[in-house]
DSSP file (Angstrom, degrees, kcal/mol; ACC not computed):
  #  RESIDUE AA STRUCTURE BP1 BP2  ACC     N-H-->O    O-->H-N    N-H-->O    O-->H-N    TCO  KAPPA ALPHA  PHI   PSI    X-CA   Y-CA   Z-CA
    1    1 A M              0   0    0      0, 0.0     2,-0.4     0, 0.0    34,-0.1   0.000 360.0 360.0 360.0 136.7    0.0    0.0    0.0
    2    2 A R        +     0   0    0     32,-0.2    32,-0.7     2,-0.0     2,-0.3  -0.845 360.0 177.7 -99.0 139.8    1.3    3.5   -0.8
    3    3 A I  E     -A   33   0A   0     -2,-0.4     2,-0.4    30,-0.2    30,-0.2  -0.936  21.4-142.9-138.2 157.8    0.4    6.2    1.6
    4    4 A K  E     -A   32   0A   0     28,-2.8    28,-2.8    -2,-0.3     2,-0.5  -0.989  13.6-162.8-122.8 130.6    1.2   10.0    1.7
    5    5 A V  E     -A   31   0A   0     -2,-0.4     2,-0.4    26,-0.2    26,-0.2  -0.978   6.0-174.8-119.3 121.2    1.8   11.6    5.1
    6    6 A I  E     +A   30   0A   0     24,-2.7    24,-3.2    -2,-0.5     2,-0.3  -0.960  13.2 165.5-115.7 131.0    1.7   15.3    5.4
    7    7 A T  E     +A   29   0A   0     -2,-0.4    22,-0.2    22,-0.2    -2,-0.0  -0.983   2.7 140.0-145.9 154.1    2.6   16.9    8.7
    8    8 A G  E     -A   28   0A   0     20,-1.7    20,-3.0    -2,-0.3     2,-0.1  -0.982  45.2 -67.6-177.7 173.9    3.5   20.4   10.1
    9    9 A P  E     -A   27   0A   0      0, 0.0     2,-0.6     0, 0.0    18,-0.3  -0.398  25.7-142.5 -80.1 154.2    3.1   22.9   12.8
   10   10 A I  E     -A   26   0A   0     16,-2.9    16,-0.6    -2,-0.1    15,-0.3  -0.908  28.6-149.5-111.0  99.7    0.0   24.8   13.9
   11   11 A S        +     0   0    0     -2,-0.6     2,-0.3    13,-0.1    16,-0.0  -0.347  21.7 172.6 -72.4 144.0    1.4   28.2   14.7
   12   12 A S    >   -     0   0    0     -2,-0.1     3,-1.7     1,-0.0    13,-0.1  -0.991  46.3-118.7-149.7 154.4   -0.3   30.3   17.4
   13   13 A S  T 3  S+     0   0    0     -2,-0.3    -1,-0.0     1,-0.3    -2,-0.0   0.689 114.6  62.4 -65.0 -16.0    0.3   33.6   19.3
   14   14 A H  T 3  S+     0   0    0      2,-0.0    -1,-0.3    -3,-0.0    -3,-0.0   0.452  74.3 119.4 -88.8   1.9    0.3   31.4   22.5
   15   15 A D    <   -     0   0    0     -3,-1.7    -4,-0.0     1,-0.1     2,-0.0  -0.435  68.7-115.4 -66.2 134.8    3.3   29.4   21.3
   16   16 A P        -     0   0    0      0, 0.0     7,-2.9     0, 0.0     2,-0.6  -0.295  18.9-131.6 -68.3 157.2    6.3   29.7   23.8
   17   17 A I  E     -D   22   0B   0      5,-0.2     2,-0.5     3,-0.0     5,-0.2  -0.952  23.1-176.7-110.2 121.8    9.5   31.4   22.8
   18   18 A R  E >  S-D   21   0B   0      3,-3.1     3,-1.5    -2,-0.6    39,-0.0  -0.970  74.1 -17.2-122.4 120.1   12.8   29.5   23.6
   19   19 A E  T 3  S-     0   0    0     -2,-0.5    -1,-0.1     1,-0.3     3,-0.1   0.892 129.6 -52.2  52.8  39.9   16.1   31.2   22.8
   20   20 A G  T 3  S+     0   0    0      1,-0.2     2,-0.4    -3,-0.0    -1,-0.3   0.518 117.0 112.0  80.9   6.0   14.3   33.6   20.5
   21   21 A I  E <   -D   18   0B   0     -3,-1.5    -3,-3.1     2,-0.0     2,-0.5  -0.935  68.0-125.8-118.8 134.2   12.5   30.8   18.5
   22   22 A H  E     -D   17   0B   0     -2,-0.4    -5,-0.2    -5,-0.2    -7,-0.0  -0.661  22.3-153.8 -76.2 127.3    8.8   30.2   18.6
   23   23 A I        -     0   0    0     -7,-2.9     2,-0.0    -2,-0.5    -1,-0.0  -0.908  16.0-128.8-105.3 111.1    8.0   26.5   19.5
   24   24 A P        -     0   0    0      0, 0.0   -13,-0.1     0, 0.0     3,-0.1  -0.358  11.8-160.5 -61.4 136.6    4.7   25.3   18.2
   25   25 A I  S    S+     0   0    0    -15,-0.3    25,-2.3     1,-0.1     2,-0.3   0.768  75.4  42.6 -84.8 -29.3    2.6   23.7   20.9
   26   26 A E  E     -AB  10  49A   0    -16,-0.6   -16,-2.9    23,-0.2     2,-0.3  -0.874  60.6-174.0-122.2 151.7    0.4   21.8   18.2
   27   27 A F  E     -AB   9  48A   0     21,-2.0    21,-3.0    -2,-0.3     2,-0.3  -0.942  14.1-139.0-134.3 157.1    1.1   19.9   15.0
   28   28 A F  E     -AB   8  47A   0    -20,-3.0   -20,-1.7    -2,-0.3     2,-0.3  -0.849  11.0-168.7-115.1 160.3   -1.1   18.3   12.4
   29   29 A K  E     -AB   7  46A   0     17,-2.2    17,-2.7    -2,-0.3     2,-0.5  -0.966   1.6-171.9-146.0 128.3   -0.8   15.1   10.5
   30   30 A I  E     -AB   6  45A   0    -24,-3.2   -24,-2.7    -2,-0.3     2,-0.6  -0.983   4.8-165.8-120.1 125.9   -2.8   13.9    7.5
   31   31 A I  E     -AB   5  44A   0     13,-3.1    13,-2.1    -2,-0.5     2,-0.4  -0.947  12.4-177.8-112.3 115.0   -2.5   10.4    6.3
   32   32 A A  E     +AB   4  43A   0    -28,-2.8   -28,-2.8    -2,-0.6     2,-0.3  -0.886   9.9 151.0-116.9 143.3   -3.9    9.8    2.8
   33   33 A F  E     -AB   3  42A   0      9,-2.5     9,-2.8    -2,-0.4     2,-0.6  -0.992  45.7-105.1-162.0 160.7   -4.1    6.5    0.8
   34   34 A I  E     - B   0  41A   0    -32,-0.7     7,-0.2    -2,-0.3   -32,-0.2  -0.833  44.3-117.5 -92.5 123.7   -6.0    4.7   -1.9
   35   35 A H     >  -     0   0    0      5,-2.8     4,-1.9    -2,-0.6     5,-0.0  -0.392  17.0-139.2 -61.8 128.6   -8.1    1.9   -0.2
   36   36 A D  T  4 S+     0   0    0      2,-0.2    -1,-0.1     1,-0.2    -2,-0.0   0.818  97.9  35.0 -62.8 -32.6   -6.9   -1.5   -1.6
   37   37 A V  T  4 S+     0   0    0      3,-0.1    -1,-0.2     1,-0.1    -2,-0.0   0.936 129.3  28.1 -91.6 -50.7  -10.5   -2.9   -1.9
   38   38 A T  T  4 S-     0   0    0      2,-0.1    -2,-0.2     1,-0.0     3,-0.1   0.786  88.1-135.1 -84.0 -28.5  -12.7    0.1   -3.0
   39   39 A G     <  +     0   0    0     -4,-1.9     2,-0.2     1,-0.3    -3,-0.1   0.547  57.0 143.2  78.1  10.3  -10.1    2.1   -4.8
   40   40 A N        -     0   0    0     -6,-0.1    -5,-2.8     1,-0.1     2,-0.3  -0.571  59.6-110.2 -83.3 144.1  -11.4    5.2   -2.9
   41   41 A L  E     -B   34   0A   0     -2,-0.2     2,-0.3    -7,-0.2    -7,-0.2  -0.573  45.5-178.1 -64.3 130.7   -9.2    8.0   -1.6
   42   42 A C  E     -B   33   0A   0     -9,-2.8    -9,-2.5    -2,-0.3     2,-0.3  -0.920   7.8-175.5-132.0 155.6   -9.2    7.7    2.2
   43   43 A S  E     -B   32   0A   0     -2,-0.3     2,-0.4   -11,-0.2   -11,-0.2  -0.993  17.6-156.2-147.9 157.4   -7.6    9.9    4.9
   44   44 A S  E     -B   31   0A   0    -13,-2.1   -13,-3.1    -2,-0.3     2,-0.4  -0.996  20.9-163.6-132.7 137.5   -7.1   10.0    8.6
   45   45 A R  E     +B   30   0A   0     -2,-0.4    24,-1.5    24,-0.4     2,-0.3  -0.953  10.7 171.9-130.4 137.4   -6.4   13.4   10.2
   46   46 A Y  E     -BC  29  68A   0    -17,-2.7   -17,-2.2    -2,-0.4     2,-0.4  -0.971  23.8-149.4-140.9 153.8   -5.0   14.4   13.5
   47   47 A T  E     -BC  28  67A   0     20,-2.3    20,-2.5    -2,-0.3     2,-0.4  -0.973  19.2-157.8-115.9 144.1   -3.8   17.2   15.7
   48   48 A V  E     -BC  27  66A   0    -21,-3.0   -21,-2.0    -2,-0.4     2,-0.4  -0.981   2.9-161.3-124.6 124.6   -1.2   16.6   18.3
   49   49 A S  E     +BC  26  65A   0     16,-2.9    16,-2.0    -2,-0.4   -23,-0.2  -0.825  17.6 179.8-106.5 143.7   -0.5   18.8   21.3
   50   50 A Q    >   +     0   0    0    -25,-2.3     3,-1.1    -2,-0.4     4,-0.2  -0.011  47.9 119.6-123.9  25.1    2.6   18.9   23.4
   51   51 A I  G >  S+     0   0    0      1,-0.3     3,-1.5   -26,-0.2    -1,-0.1   0.885  73.6  52.6 -59.1 -42.1    1.3   21.5   25.8
   52   52 A K  G 3  S+     0   0    0      1,-0.3    -1,-0.3     2,-0.1    -2,-0.1   0.656 106.4  55.0 -72.3 -12.1    1.6   19.3   28.9
   53   53 A L  G <  S+     0   0    0     -3,-1.1     7,-1.3     1,-0.2    -1,-0.3   0.364 100.8  61.0 -98.3   3.9    5.2   18.5   28.0
   54   54 A M    <   +     0   0    0     -3,-1.5    -1,-0.2    -4,-0.2    -2,-0.1  -0.174  54.7 128.7-125.7  43.3    6.3   22.1   27.9
   55   55 A P  S    S+     0   0    0      0, 0.0     2,-0.2     0, 0.0    -1,-0.1   0.873  79.9  10.1 -62.5 -37.3    5.7   23.5   31.4
   56   56 A G  S    S-     0   0    0      2,-0.5    -3,-0.0    -3,-0.2     0, 0.0  -0.441  98.9 -74.4-128.5-160.8    9.2   25.0   31.7
   57   57 A A  S    S+     0   0    0     -2,-0.2     2,-0.4     2,-0.1    -3,-0.0   0.709 105.2  80.5 -74.6 -19.6   12.3   25.6   29.7
   58   58 A E  S    S-     0   0    0      1,-0.0    -2,-0.5     2,-0.0     2,-0.3  -0.742  80.0-129.3 -91.7 132.7   13.3   21.9   29.6
   59   59 A F        -     0   0    0     -2,-0.4     2,-0.5    -5,-0.1    -5,-0.1  -0.616  22.9-159.0 -77.1 137.4   11.6   19.6   27.1
   60   60 A I        -     0   0    0     -7,-1.3     2,-0.2    -2,-0.3    -1,-0.0  -0.977  12.9-130.6-119.6 127.3   10.2   16.4   28.7
   61   61 A F        +     0   0    0     -2,-0.5     2,-0.3     3,-0.0     3,-0.0  -0.490  52.7 109.3 -73.5 145.0    9.6   13.3   26.7
   62   62 A G        -     0   0    0     -2,-0.2     2,-0.2     0, 0.0    -9,-0.1  -0.990  65.6 -32.1 173.7-173.8    6.2   11.7   27.1
   63   63 A E        -     0   0    0     -2,-0.3     2,-0.2   -11,-0.1   -11,-0.1  -0.467  53.4-142.6 -72.5 139.8    2.8   11.0   25.8
   64   64 A F        -     0   0    0     -2,-0.2     2,-0.6   -12,-0.0   -14,-0.2  -0.660  18.7-115.6 -95.1 156.0    1.3   13.6   23.4
   65   65 A E  E     -C   49   0A   0    -16,-2.0   -16,-2.9    -2,-0.2     2,-0.4  -0.840  37.8-167.7 -90.2 123.4   -2.4   14.4   23.4
   66   66 A T  E     -C   48   0A   0     -2,-0.6     2,-0.4   -18,-0.2   -18,-0.2  -0.941   7.5-173.5-123.4 140.4   -3.7   13.4   19.9
   67   67 A Y  E     -C   47   0A   0    -20,-2.5   -20,-2.3    -2,-0.4     2,-0.3  -0.993  23.3-129.4-134.0 132.2   -7.1   14.3   18.5
   68   68 A R  E     +C   46   0A   0     -2,-0.4   -22,-0.3   -22,-0.2     2,-0.2  -0.663  43.1 162.4 -78.1 141.5   -8.9   13.2   15.3
   69   69 A T        -     0   0    0    -24,-1.5   -24,-0.4    -2,-0.3     2,-0.2  -0.824  36.5 -88.3-149.3 179.8  -10.1   16.2   13.3
   70   70 A S     >  -     0   0    0     -2,-0.2     4,-1.9     1,-0.1     5,-0.2  -0.656  28.2-123.1 -99.6 155.9  -11.3   17.3    9.9
   71   71 A I  H  > S+     0   0    0     -2,-0.2     4,-2.9     1,-0.2     5,-0.1   0.879 114.2  58.2 -62.5 -33.5   -9.1   18.5    7.0
   72   72 A K  H  > S+     0   0    0      1,-0.2     4,-2.6     2,-0.2    -1,-0.2   0.944 104.1  50.9 -57.3 -51.1  -11.2   21.7    7.1
   73   73 A S  H  > S+     0   0    0      1,-0.2     4,-2.2     2,-0.2    -1,-0.2   0.882 110.7  48.0 -55.5 -41.9  -10.2   22.3   10.7
   74   74 A I  H  X S+     0   0    0     -4,-1.9     4,-1.7     2,-0.2    -1,-0.2   0.910 111.2  51.4 -61.4 -46.8   -6.6   21.8    9.9
   75   75 A Q  H  < S+     0   0    0     -4,-2.9    -2,-0.2     1,-0.2    -1,-0.2   0.905 111.2  47.6 -58.8 -44.1   -6.9   24.2    6.9
   76   76 A V  H  < S+     0   0    0     -4,-2.6    -2,-0.2     1,-0.2    -1,-0.2   0.916 114.5  46.6 -63.6 -45.0   -8.6   26.9    9.0
   77   77 A R  H  <        0   0    0     -4,-2.2    -1,-0.2     1,-0.2    -2,-0.2   0.706 360.0 360.0 -76.9 -20.5   -5.9   26.6   11.8
   78   78 A T     <        0   0    0     -4,-1.7    -1,-0.2    -5,-0.1    -2,-0.2   0.471 360.0 360.0-104.4 360.0   -2.9   26.6    9.6
């Protein structure tokens, strides 16, 4: 199966600044593919937040908050 993954930041005025660089709190991911059986174009869309991982100046590895969403929502927010 061939898939296409498109991902990027969702910039916001609430993004923290670290060493003069804006660090996005949220990202989007769109996974698109042709269904093997139906031949239809399908997609799965998500936003991912790392807000709980950024309380201070140090980055902490851990679970991200992931939400299913629509392509329209991603388009509006980016």
